[in-house]
C-alpha positions as CSV (number, residue, x, y, z in Angstrom):
1,M,0.0,0.0,0.0
2,K,1.4,3.4,-0.9
3,R,1.7,6.2,1.4
4,V,1.2,9.9,0.1
5,I,1.6,13.2,1.8
6,V,-0.7,15.9,0.4
7,D,-0.7,19.5,1.2
8,F,-4.2,20.9,2.0
9,K,-3.8,23.4,-0.7
10,K,-3.4,20.7,-3.4
11,L,-6.1,18.4,-2.6
12,T,-7.8,16.5,-5.5
13,P,-11.6,16.3,-5.6
14,E,-11.3,12.6,-4.9
15,I,-9.3,13.1,-1.7
16,L,-11.3,16.1,-0.5
17,S,-14.5,13.9,-0.9
18,L,-12.9,11.1,1.2
19,L,-12.0,13.8,3.9
20,V,-15.5,15.2,4.0
21,E,-17.0,11.7,4.3
22,K,-14.5,10.8,7.1
23,Y,-14.8,13.9,9.0
24,P,-18.3,15.4,8.2
25,D,-18.2,17.6,11.3
26,G,-14.4,18.6,10.8
27,Y,-11.5,17.2,12.6
28,D,-10.1,17.8,16.0
29,D,-6.9,17.3,18.0
30,D,-7.6,13.5,18.3
31,H,-7.6,13.1,14.5
32,I,-4.3,14.8,13.9
33,I,-1.1,12.6,13.4
34,S,2.3,14.2,13.9
35,F,5.5,13.0,12.3
36,K,8.9,14.0,11.1
37,N,9.3,14.5,7.4
38,A,12.7,13.9,5.4
39,K,13.9,17.3,6.3
40,G,13.3,16.7,10.0
41,E,10.5,19.1,10.3
42,T,7.4,18.3,12.3
43,V,4.3,17.8,10.1
44,D,0.7,17.5,11.4
45,A,-1.9,15.7,9.1
46,V,-5.0,13.8,9.0
47,E,-5.3,10.3,7.6
48,V,-7.5,9.2,4.7
49,R,-7.4,5.6,3.4
50,T,-8.4,4.1,0.1
51,E,-8.1,0.6,-1.0
52,D,-4.6,1.1,-2.4
53,A,-3.4,4.2,-0.6
54,I,-3.0,6.0,2.8
55,Y,-3.1,9.7,2.4
56,L,-1.8,12.0,5.0
57,V,-3.3,15.6,4.4
58,K,-1.1,18.2,5.9
59,V,-3.0,20.4,8.4
60,S,-2.3,24.1,7.6
61,T,-1.2,26.3,10.4
62,R,-2.2,29.3,8.3
63,L,-5.7,27.9,8.2
64,E,-5.8,27.5,12.0
65,N,-4.5,31.0,12.4
66,T,-7.0,32.6,10.1
67,M,-9.8,30.8,11.8
68,A,-8.5,31.8,15.3
69,N,-8.1,35.4,14.3
70,F,-11.5,35.6,12.5
71,D,-13.5,38.5,13.8
72,E,-17.1,39.1,12.4
73,D,-16.9,42.8,13.2
74,D,-14.1,43.1,10.4
75,Y,-16.6,42.3,7.8
76,D,-19.9,43.9,6.5
77,D,-23.2,41.8,6.7
78,D,-23.1,41.7,2.8
79,D,-19.8,39.5,2.9
80,F,-21.9,36.7,4.7
81,N,-24.7,36.6,2.1
82,E,-23.1,34.4,-0.6
83,P,-21.7,31.1,0.3
84,I,-18.1,30.5,-0.6
85,V,-18.6,26.9,-1.8
86,D,-21.9,24.9,-2.5
87,I,-22.3,22.2,0.0
88,P,-24.2,19.1,-1.7
89,E,-27.4,18.1,0.1
90,K,-27.2,14.9,1.9
91,D,-29.1,12.0,0.2
92,N,-31.8,10.5,2.3
93,D,-30.7,7.0,1.3
94,E,-27.3,7.8,3.0
95,E,-29.1,8.5,6.2
96,D,-31.1,5.4,6.4
97,E,-27.8,3.4,6.1
98,D,-26.4,4.7,9.5
């Protein structure tokens, strides 16, 4: 089984779909795996598996910092009217399988 390290900014639609499926409510500290890369740097990632590969998706500290520094007062109400991405509706058949 191959192991692939993927930067969060370079996710393919397939891997992104797997991440959303595995972590529908987002990930937390319990899901993060820390390891040293070839340069000896500590890398934090979340794991997603397929039949033939293990993907370690790097967690971006810039993303965490942006979220931590977010202040609604810095934005107008108009900035919140349009969604950034479309979120697909959950299929009722999928809910019945749980």
